[in-house]
C-alpha positions as a printed NumPy array, in Angstrom:
array([[ 24.917,  38.863,   1.148],
       [ 22.703,  35.965,   0.083],
       [ 19.081,  35.415,   0.882],
       [ 17.799,  32.06 ,   2.128],
       [ 16.087,  29.949,  -0.487],
       [ 12.351,  29.639,   0.069],
       [ 11.66 ,  26.952,  -2.528],
       [ 11.95 ,  23.332,  -1.616],
       [ 11.429,  20.007,  -3.265],
       [  9.059,  17.307,  -2.084],
       [  8.771,  16.347,   1.567],
       [  8.336,  12.789,   2.779],
       [  4.689,  11.895,   3.255],
       [  3.253,   9.187,   5.477],
       [ -0.108,   7.473,   5.342],
       [ -1.504,   5.129,   7.98 ],
       [ -4.925,   3.526,   7.787],
       [ -6.364,   0.949,  10.167],
       [ -9.586,  -1.008,  10.268],
       [-11.185,  -3.304,  12.825],
       [-12.587,  -6.559,  11.474],
       [-14.921,  -8.923,  13.312],
       [-12.863, -12.06 ,  12.708],
       [ -9.82 , -13.696,  14.309],
       [ -6.436, -12.41 ,  13.12 ],
       [ -5.56 , -15.794,  11.592],
       [ -8.656, -15.635,   9.359],
       [ -7.846, -12.104,   8.183],
       [ -4.164, -12.935,   7.653],
       [ -5.117, -16.012,   5.616],
       [ -6.959, -13.699,   3.177],
       [ -4.079, -11.256,   2.627],
       [ -0.868, -13.078,   3.558],
       [  0.15 , -14.17 ,   0.09 ],
       [  2.002, -11.443,  -1.763],
       [  0.081, -12.342,  -4.934],
       [ -3.336, -12.19 ,  -3.185],
       [ -3.942,  -8.454,  -3.614],
       [ -6.342,  -9.269,  -6.476],
       [ -8.413, -11.364,  -4.044],
       [ -9.306,  -8.504,  -1.72 ],
       [ -8.5  ,  -5.094,  -3.218],
       [-11.387,  -3.865,  -5.415],
       [ -9.138,  -1.887,  -7.8  ],
       [ -6.83 ,  -4.795,  -8.643],
       [ -7.389,  -6.996, -11.702],
       [ -4.367,  -9.274, -11.209],
       [ -1.304,  -9.419,  -8.946],
       [  1.028, -12.315,  -9.803],
       [  4.255, -12.534,  -7.789],
       [  7.205, -14.314,  -9.372],
       [  8.658, -15.811,  -6.167],
       [  5.561, -16.02 ,  -3.968],
       [  6.26 , -14.837,  -0.417],
       [ 10.063, -15.018,  -0.731],
       [ 11.88 , -11.764,  -0.108],
       [ 12.754, -10.211,  -3.45 ],
       [  9.56 , -11.49 ,  -5.066],
       [  8.254,  -9.09 ,  -7.713],
       [  4.505,  -8.457,  -7.888],
       [  3.017,  -7.057, -11.084],
       [ -0.246,  -5.346, -10.22 ],
       [ -2.679,  -4.693, -13.062],
       [ -5.399,  -2.22 , -12.125],
       [ -8.998,  -2.447, -13.281],
       [ -9.572,   0.231, -15.895],
       [ -5.862,   0.386, -16.778],
       [ -2.615,   1.199, -15.073],
       [  0.02 ,  -0.998, -13.522],
       [  2.44 ,  -1.159, -10.613],
       [  5.529,  -3.28 ,  -9.982],
       [  6.319,  -3.964,  -6.322],
       [  9.105,  -5.903,  -4.606],
       [  8.624,  -7.835,  -1.362],
       [ 11.249,  -6.618,   1.106],
       [ 10.291,  -8.401,   4.34 ],
       [  7.858, -11.195,   5.072],
       [  6.998, -12.459,   8.573],
       [  4.217, -15.037,   8.702],
       [  4.474, -15.405,  12.501],
       [  4.074, -11.646,  13.024],
       [  1.413, -11.457,  10.261],
       [  3.258,  -8.669,   8.466],
       [  4.952,  -7.938,   5.172],
       [  6.681,  -4.926,   3.675],
       [  7.177,  -4.019,   0.047],
       [  8.633,  -1.29 ,  -2.151],
       [  7.175,   0.229,  -5.289],
       [  9.614,  -0.308,  -8.138],
       [  7.538,   1.161, -10.953],
       [  4.381,   2.988, -10.094],
       [  3.336,   5.338, -12.844],
       [ -0.305,   4.626, -11.895],
       [  0.246,   6.508,  -8.597],
       [  1.621,  10.06 ,  -8.238],
       [  4.365,   8.878,  -5.835],
       [  8.047,   7.955,  -5.774],
       [ 10.288,   6.147,  -3.305],
       [  7.212,   4.391,  -1.865],
       [  7.503,   1.712,   0.811],
       [  4.626,   0.068,   2.619],
       [  3.863,  -2.412,   5.396],
       [  0.629,  -4.266,   6.09 ],
       [  0.119,  -5.898,   9.495],
       [ -2.659,  -7.923,  11.115],
       [ -3.047,  -8.066,  14.897],
       [ -5.89 ,  -9.472,  16.904],
       [ -7.457, -10.294,  20.187],
       [-10.059, -13.014,  20.329],
       [-12.519, -12.641,  17.47 ],
       [-11.473,  -9.099,  16.548],
       [ -8.609,  -8.077,  14.306],
       [ -6.961,  -4.822,  13.38 ],
       [ -5.317,  -4.388,  10.016],
       [ -2.848,  -1.552,   9.648],
       [ -1.577,  -0.461,   6.251],
       [  1.13 ,   2.172,   6.374],
       [  3.348,   3.762,   3.793],
       [  6.003,   6.414,   3.345],
       [  6.68 ,   8.119,   0.029],
       [  7.45 ,  11.29 ,  -1.872],
       [  5.323,  12.875,  -4.559],
       [  6.301,  11.802,  -8.055],
       [  6.989,  15.354,  -9.248],
       [ 10.425,  15.964,  -7.75 ],
       [ 10.861,  19.627,  -8.72 ],
       [  9.504,  22.769,  -7.113],
       [  6.01 ,  24.038,  -7.927],
       [  4.339,  20.761,  -8.941],
       [  1.072,  20.803, -10.848],
       [ -1.914,  20.235,  -8.505],
       [ -2.405,  16.613,  -9.586],
       [  1.229,  15.823,  -8.681],
       [  1.715,  17.76 ,  -5.426],
       [  2.163,  16.364,  -1.897],
       [ -1.582,  16.508,  -1.2  ],
       [ -2.405,  14.569,  -4.376],
       [  0.148,  11.873,  -3.495],
       [ -1.217,  11.56 ,   0.041],
       [ -4.803,  11.47 ,  -1.199],
       [ -4.001,   8.736,  -3.759],
       [ -2.244,   6.45 ,  -1.263],
       [ -4.868,   7.038,   1.439],
       [ -7.589,   6.194,  -1.094],
       [ -5.84 ,   2.935,  -2.04 ],
       [ -5.562,   1.947,   1.629],
       [ -9.117,   2.919,   2.577],
       [-10.792,   1.17 ,  -0.35 ],
       [ -8.685,  -1.955,   0.104],
       [ -9.267,  -2.213,   3.844],
       [-13.009,  -1.526,   3.547],
       [-13.352,  -4.287,   0.952],
       [-11.231,  -6.68 ,   3.032],
       [-13.556,  -6.094,   6.001],
       [-16.606,  -6.695,   3.826],
       [-15.201,  -9.918,   2.371],
       [-14.001, -11.401,   5.668],
       [-17.084, -10.472,   7.688],
       [-19.421, -11.872,   5.   ],
       [-18.23 , -15.409,   5.732]])
């Protein structure tokens, strides 16, 4: 007779953050639509060059202020729908793996909503991760990236 296993590896995590901005969607989209523009609105990003611009397959190398780097690949880009999706290729600066994300701008009149959503696993793929590499740490890190980026985007766009 065998007993059921109680240990399990990482579970898929999801993060969704939204923010309302007092500006038309086209104005907000203009600020974030270029895949290499992350440096222009996210306060933690030093540089974010993308080798093929907004073309699918473009690789963005994100250098973080204070150290750390990420490499992301643009998977889908839709200017008309004001949305793009990307995948983290190398992200040792975040405690995540298999990370995909989509950022979307919608609006009505002079108000916009920006939604940034992602799905990922913690980076530590074995059972019993250390606290800084568990599911909660991964979720907290991604949520923090989204919240700080969206808050700064709102500040920048509404200041104009």
